[in-house]
N, C-alpha and C positions, 0 to 999 in steps of 0.2 A: 154634545152633538144632538142633532135632531134625529127622529126615528128613521128617516130615509137615509141619512148619512151613516147611521149605525148599521142599517141593513146592508149598505154598500161595503162598509168596513168588514162586516162578517163575511160577505162574499169574497172580498179580496183576500182575507185571511185564509179562506179555504181553497183559494185558487179557482173560484167559481164565477168569474166575471162574465164568461159567456152565458152560463146558466142564468145569471142575474139579468143579462140583457135580453134573454128570450123568455123570461118568466118561469123557468123551471125550478124545481126544488123549493117551492114555496116562496119564490121571490117575485111573483107576478104582482103588478099593479093593475087595477081595473081601469080600463079605458072607457069613459062614459060616452065617447063619441063614435067609436068604431069597434068592429068585431076583430080584435087582435089578441095575441097571446099575452101581451103586457102593454103598458102605456109608455112608449119611448120618451115622451116629453118628461114624464115623472122620473124615469130612470136617469135620463141625462141631467135633470135637475138635481138628483141626488149626487151625481158626480161633481157638479158645480158646488153644491153645498159642502160636500166632503173636502174639496179643494179649498174653498173659502175658510172652512173651520180649521183645517190642519196645515194648509200651505204645502202639502205633500205633492210636489210636481210630478212624481212618478206615476200618479194616477192617470195622467194624460198619456203616457207611454203605454200603460196597461190598457187604457180605453182604446187607443189606436190599434194595438195588437188584436184586441178582441173584436173590434169593428171589422178588421180585415178577415178574421176567421169567420165571423158572422156573414160577411158578404160572399164567402165561398161556400156556405152551407146550403145544400139543396132544399132544405125545408124552410130555412129562415132568412135566406139572402135578401129577400125583399125588405125585411125590417131594417137592413143596413141603411136604406135611403131615408128612413124616418130619423135615424140617428145622425146621418150626414147633414140633413137640413137643420137639425137642432145645433149641431156643432158649427156649421157655417154661420148661423145667426149669432151664436155666442162669440165666435171669433171676430165677427164684425163689431160687436158691441163692447165686449169685455176683455178679451184676451187675443189680440191680433196674432194670428199664426197663419202661415201659408198652407192651405189645405189642398193645393193643386195636385200634388203627387198622390196623396191619400185618396182624393176623389177619383182620380184616374184608375187607381188600383181597385177601389170599390166597384167601379163600373165594369172593369175588365173581369173581375171575379163574378159579378152579377151576370154578365153575358154568358159565362160558362155554365150557369145554372138555368138558362132560359128554358130548356126542355122540361126540366122538373117543375119550374114555375108555371109553364103553360098548362100542365096537367093538374096543378094544385087548385082545388076549389074550396079549400078550407079557409076559414076566416073571411076576409074581404074578397077572396078569389072567386067566390060564387057570384059576385057582382059584375064580372067581366067574362066575355066569351073566350078569352085566352087566359083565364085563371089569374093567378097572382102576377103573371107577367104584365097583364093590363094595369094592375095597380103600380107596378114598377115603372112602366112607361108614363103613367100619370104623374108619379112623384118626380121623375126626371124632368118632365115638362115644367112642373111647378118650381122645382129648384132652379132650373135655367131662367125662368121668368123672374123669380124673386131676387136672384143673385147675379143676374146678367152674365150667366155662364153659357157654355156651349157643350154641355155634357151629352154624350150619345150612347145609347144602348146598342 
């Protein structure tokens, strides 16, 4: 396996997929493009690499479950949109799967964290007058445009 897939396997073995997805416990990937706790594209890429190398389909159920937990977390919910866009891209190109219900639940969970996100000026939240909620709105707009969806916050 490659180092990223190994790192994911370690997190899965410890039951730390959420921590892996938010960059805690030494799992962070440096994002060269944005001020974020980890680099979601790299994290998602490690899920794909792990799946490609092992054929272990349960990684997708684990990822889905952790994505839902992430989307309901007051501190990290906004990150769920970065994972959702990667997942939508991947499902369109490589592994067709209907992500409608998952997307709807992610958005519903995210709406429940609106107050916390509006107060969050950590990471990219400092770039928006309404904190990380502004980044969440931007991401939903981008997802809708790229995937011809009508997701609403």
